[in-house]
C-alpha positions as CSV (number, residue, x, y, z in Angstrom):
1,M,-19.4,-26.9,24.4
2,A,-22.4,-25.9,22.2
3,D,-22.9,-23.4,19.3
4,S,-24.4,-21.2,21.7
5,E,-22.1,-21.6,24.4
6,R,-19.6,-21.0,21.8
7,S,-21.1,-18.0,20.4
8,Q,-21.3,-16.3,24.1
9,A,-17.7,-17.2,24.8
10,P,-15.6,-13.4,25.1
11,D,-13.7,-13.0,22.1
12,P,-10.3,-11.3,22.5
13,D,-10.5,-9.6,19.1
14,S,-13.8,-7.9,19.9
15,D,-12.3,-6.2,23.1
16,L,-9.3,-3.4,22.2
17,G,-8.8,-2.6,26.0
18,D,-10.4,0.6,25.3
19,G,-14.4,-0.2,27.1
20,K,-15.8,-0.7,23.7
21,S,-17.1,-3.9,22.3
22,Y,-16.4,-4.3,18.3
23,P,-17.6,-6.5,16.0
24,R,-16.7,-10.0,16.0
25,R,-14.5,-11.1,13.5
26,D,-14.9,-14.2,12.0
27,S,-12.0,-17.0,11.3
28,G,-10.4,-15.0,8.8
29,A,-8.5,-11.5,9.5
30,R,-10.8,-9.4,8.1
31,V,-14.9,-8.6,8.5
32,Q,-17.3,-8.9,6.4
33,H,-18.6,-5.5,5.2
34,S,-21.2,-4.8,2.4
35,G,-20.3,-4.2,-1.0
36,A,-20.9,0.0,0.2
37,E,-18.3,-0.5,2.3
38,R,-16.0,-2.3,-0.1
39,G,-16.6,0.3,-2.9
40,Q,-15.4,3.0,-0.8
41,D,-12.4,1.4,0.4
42,R,-11.6,1.3,-3.6
43,V,-12.2,4.5,-4.1
44,I,-10.1,6.1,-1.0
45,A,-7.1,3.4,-2.1
46,L,-7.8,5.3,-5.8
47,F,-7.4,8.9,-4.4
48,V,-4.3,7.9,-2.3
49,T,-2.7,6.4,-5.1
50,V,-2.9,9.1,-7.3
51,T,-1.4,10.8,-4.4
52,W,1.5,8.3,-3.8
53,A,2.2,9.1,-7.5
54,A,2.2,12.8,-7.4
55,V,4.8,12.6,-4.7
56,V,7.0,10.1,-5.7
57,F,6.6,12.1,-9.3
58,A,8.0,15.1,-6.9
59,V,10.7,13.6,-4.8
60,D,12.1,12.0,-7.7
61,G,12.3,15.9,-9.1
62,L,14.0,16.9,-5.9
63,L,16.4,13.8,-6.0
64,A,17.2,14.8,-9.9
65,I,18.1,18.1,-8.9
66,V,20.4,17.6,-5.8
67,L,22.2,14.4,-7.0
68,D,22.8,15.8,-10.4
69,R,21.4,12.6,-11.7
70,D,18.5,11.5,-14.4
71,P,16.4,8.9,-12.6
72,I,16.4,6.2,-15.2
73,G,19.9,6.5,-17.5
74,G,20.6,5.1,-20.8
75,S,18.7,5.9,-23.8
76,V,15.1,4.9,-23.0
77,T,12.3,6.4,-23.9
78,P,10.7,8.7,-21.6
79,Y,7.8,7.1,-21.3
80,Y,9.2,4.1,-19.5
81,G,9.5,5.6,-16.3
82,L,5.8,6.9,-16.3
83,L,4.9,3.1,-17.4
84,A,6.5,1.8,-14.5
85,L,5.0,4.4,-12.3
86,L,2.0,3.6,-13.4
87,F,2.3,0.1,-12.9
88,A,3.6,0.3,-9.7
89,G,0.7,2.8,-8.8
90,V,-2.1,-0.4,-9.8
91,L,0.0,-2.7,-7.6
92,L,-0.1,0.0,-4.7
93,W,-3.9,0.3,-5.4
94,F,-4.5,-3.6,-5.3
95,V,-2.2,-3.3,-2.0
96,L,-4.2,-0.4,-0.2
97,V,-7.5,-2.3,-0.9
98,G,-6.7,-5.6,0.9
99,T,-4.7,-3.8,4.3
100,A,-8.5,-1.3,4.5
101,R,-10.3,-3.7,6.7
102,S,-7.0,-5.7,7.8
103,R,-6.0,-6.0,11.4
104,G,-2.8,-5.1,10.9
105,P,-0.6,-2.8,8.6
106,W,2.8,-4.9,8.4
107,F,2.3,-7.1,5.9
108,G,0.5,-4.5,3.3
109,T,3.8,-2.4,4.4
110,L,5.8,-4.9,3.3
111,A,3.9,-6.4,0.1
112,A,4.1,-2.4,-0.8
113,A,7.3,-1.9,-0.4
114,A,9.0,-4.6,-1.8
115,G,6.3,-5.4,-4.9
116,V,7.0,-1.5,-6.1
117,Y,11.2,-1.9,-5.5
118,L,10.7,-5.2,-7.8
119,L,8.3,-3.9,-10.4
120,L,10.6,-0.9,-10.6
121,V,13.7,-2.6,-11.2
122,A,11.8,-5.8,-13.6
123,S,10.0,-3.4,-16.1
124,A,13.9,-2.4,-17.2
125,L,14.5,-6.3,-17.4
126,P,12.8,-6.1,-21.3
127,I,15.1,-3.4,-22.2
128,G,18.4,-4.7,-20.7
129,L,20.1,-6.0,-17.7
130,V,22.2,-2.8,-17.5
131,L,19.3,-1.0,-16.8
132,A,17.5,-3.2,-14.5
133,G,21.1,-2.7,-13.1
134,Q,20.7,1.0,-13.0
135,Q,17.3,0.8,-11.3
136,A,18.1,-2.2,-8.7
137,G,20.8,0.3,-6.8
138,S,18.8,3.7,-7.4
139,P,17.6,6.3,-4.8
140,F,14.3,6.4,-7.3
141,A,13.7,2.9,-7.3
142,V,14.4,2.7,-3.4
143,A,12.4,5.9,-2.8
144,A,9.5,4.7,-4.7
145,A,9.6,1.5,-2.7
146,L,9.7,3.4,0.8
147,L,7.0,6.1,0.0
148,A,4.8,3.2,-1.2
149,G,5.2,1.5,2.7
150,V,4.8,4.9,4.8
151,T,1.9,5.6,2.1
152,V,0.1,2.3,2.7
153,F,0.8,2.5,7.1
154,I,-0.9,5.8,7.2
155,T,-3.8,4.8,5.3
156,W,-4.8,2.3,7.2
157,A,-4.3,4.1,10.6
158,V,-6.6,7.0,9.1
159,L,-9.3,4.9,8.7
160,R,-8.6,2.3,11.2
161,R,-9.3,5.2,13.5
162,S,-12.0,7.0,11.8
163,R,-13.9,3.4,11.9
164,L,-13.1,3.2,15.2
165,K,-14.6,7.0,16.3
166,A,-17.4,6.3,13.4
167,D,-18.7,2.4,15.8
168,S,-18.4,4.5,19.1
């Protein structure tokens, strides 16, 4: 098959069944975009990450009241929790930027949830195994991880919908 015939062959990825034609994807899962579009994704991911951190902070506060339990047990500096949340936010930002233009949100959703959970548990290891064990069973770490996964999924869905509207 000649190159000109291959480029005219129908691409199942360019037709979503709604009668509209979308740009053909390269061999990877991502479409090549300009630097301005990538910069826009980074700014959106930053705002979403800051919002995620604020929601996690609020949810942890509510859980602490409801469960009558401190989010971080033991004799740890109060800055430990903030630093762990900051590192988790950086991880989430990278996942959001990577997932913004992907075909589906599933890998990013799982990566964010698992990554945030593992980071929150692993960040306690330098302090001690007891704290790492407490973090592993902590509802606060689970809530942060679930919220990270939900954040990636919702962000991907909103960006995808807005881009489809902009293309039509």
